[in-house]
C-alpha angles and dihedrals in degrees: 000000000000124000092249113047120191112226092225089058090051092049090049092052090048091057090070111120092248091055094046098045098031092232095132124098121272090258090056092048089050090051092051091050092046092051091050091050092049091049091051094044096048092047098043092108091052090050092048091053092047092050091049092051093047095047094046092047094050100037107018089235119134127189129216092211128057120255114260127212126218113211094184121114129197091016144102132260088262090077094053133082094258091077090081090058096074091128090064119091096209142018137196124225123203118195 
């Protein structure tokens, strides 16, 4: 797997019948999940820019700080990057 992984490549790989139906081995399922994570992680700056453009276009709001992503599941906000923003009085969440 190359250092930079295009998200469309990852999505294409995850359309394989083993990924869709879950009939692959656990190692294969782990590989699919790992590829998705890498694609999301590598492209997080692209996603942050796209979110910023969309929000500012629709609401007129602009942010001084970049948008952060939380890759955690089944957890609380304490495990996500917003914890460091305790000096802020408000936050926006995009789902």
